C-alpha positions as CSV (number, residue, x, y, z in Angstrom):
1,X,-29.3,-32.0,-70.6
2,X,-26.4,-34.5,-71.2
3,X,-26.7,-38.1,-72.1
4,X,-23.6,-40.1,-72.3
5,X,-21.5,-37.0,-72.2
6,X,-23.1,-35.4,-75.2
7,X,-24.7,-32.0,-75.3
8,X,-28.5,-32.0,-76.2
9,X,-29.5,-30.8,-79.6
10,X,-32.3,-28.2,-80.6
11,X,-35.5,-29.9,-81.3
12,X,-36.1,-29.8,-85.2
13,X,-39.5,-31.5,-85.3
14,X,-40.8,-28.5,-87.3
15,X,-38.6,-29.4,-90.3
16,X,-41.7,-30.7,-92.2
17,X,-40.9,-34.3,-91.8
18,X,-43.4,-36.8,-90.4
19,X,-43.1,-39.7,-88.1
20,X,-44.3,-42.1,-90.7
21,X,-43.5,-45.9,-90.9
22,X,-39.9,-46.5,-91.4
23,X,-38.7,-43.1,-90.5
24,X,-35.9,-42.6,-87.9
25,X,-36.3,-40.0,-85.2
26,X,-34.6,-38.9,-82.1
27,X,-35.8,-40.0,-78.7
28,X,-36.0,-37.4,-75.8
29,X,-37.5,-36.7,-72.3
30,X,-40.3,-34.4,-71.6
31,X,-37.9,-31.5,-72.3
32,X,-38.3,-31.0,-76.1
33,X,-34.7,-30.0,-76.5
34,X,-33.2,-32.9,-74.6
35,X,-32.5,-35.4,-77.4
36,X,-28.9,-36.6,-77.8
37,X,-27.9,-40.0,-78.4
38,X,-31.0,-42.2,-78.5
39,X,-33.2,-42.6,-81.6
40,X,-36.3,-44.7,-82.6
41,X,-37.7,-46.3,-85.8
42,X,-41.3,-45.7,-86.3
43,X,-42.9,-49.1,-86.9
44,X,-46.4,-47.6,-87.8
45,X,-47.5,-44.1,-89.0
46,X,-47.2,-42.0,-85.7
47,X,-47.5,-38.4,-87.2
48,X,-50.9,-37.6,-85.5
49,X,-49.2,-38.1,-82.1
50,X,-45.4,-37.3,-82.5
51,X,-45.2,-34.7,-85.2
52,X,-44.7,-30.8,-84.5
53,X,-48.1,-29.4,-83.7
54,X,-49.8,-32.9,-83.1
55,X,-50.4,-32.0,-79.5
56,X,-51.5,-28.5,-79.9
57,X,-50.3,-25.5,-81.8
58,X,-46.6,-25.0,-81.9
59,X,-46.1,-28.1,-79.7
60,X,-42.9,-29.9,-80.0
61,X,-42.8,-33.3,-81.6
62,X,-40.1,-35.9,-82.2
63,X,-37.4,-35.0,-85.0
64,X,-37.4,-37.1,-88.0
65,X,-33.8,-37.2,-89.5
66,X,-33.7,-40.4,-91.5
67,X,-35.7,-43.2,-93.3
68,X,-35.1,-47.0,-93.5
69,X,-34.5,-47.6,-97.2
70,X,-33.9,-51.5,-96.9
71,X,-34.6,-53.8,-94.1
72,X,-38.1,-52.9,-92.9
73,X,-38.3,-56.7,-92.6
74,X,-35.8,-56.5,-89.9
75,X,-37.7,-53.5,-88.2
76,X,-40.7,-55.8,-88.2
77,X,-38.8,-58.6,-86.6
78,X,-37.6,-56.2,-83.8
79,X,-41.2,-55.2,-83.4
80,X,-42.2,-58.8,-82.8
81,X,-39.7,-59.4,-80.2
82,X,-41.5,-60.1,-76.8
83,X,-41.3,-57.4,-74.2
84,X,-42.0,-56.7,-70.5
85,X,-41.3,-54.3,-67.7
86,X,-37.7,-53.7,-66.5
87,X,-36.1,-50.9,-64.5
88,X,-39.4,-48.9,-64.2
89,X,-39.9,-48.9,-68.0
90,X,-42.7,-50.8,-70.0
91,X,-42.3,-52.6,-73.3
92,X,-38.6,-53.4,-72.8
93,X,-37.2,-56.4,-74.9
94,X,-37.1,-59.5,-72.8
95,X,-34.0,-60.4,-74.7
96,X,-31.5,-57.5,-75.9
97,X,-32.0,-56.4,-79.3
98,X,-28.7,-55.3,-81.0
99,X,-28.6,-53.6,-84.4
100,X,-25.1,-55.0,-85.9
101,X,-25.0,-52.7,-88.8
102,X,-26.4,-49.6,-90.4
103,X,-25.4,-47.5,-93.3
104,X,-25.7,-43.8,-93.8
105,X,-26.6,-42.9,-97.2
106,X,-26.3,-39.4,-98.4
107,X,-28.7,-38.0,-101.0
């Protein structure tokens, strides 16, 4: 699958990282290896439903690849934005939400 002209990546949800509050993970379709350009920030602990094996033995989850180190107050503010239905999707922000800046910090 391609999204925005980019090749999909192999699902790495079996990397031992959990979808806990403040982690950043790849969004995907029902195809576990379809992630390419979209991501989400876990606002709550979602390990029981989004981690590798959460839905059954060897079932793919959502690949965690980062953590919010500062600015969870901003994540909380985004989560509080009113949502509705749009384009056949649920829980879409009524007004667009734009992340203006993010910094990658290497360990």
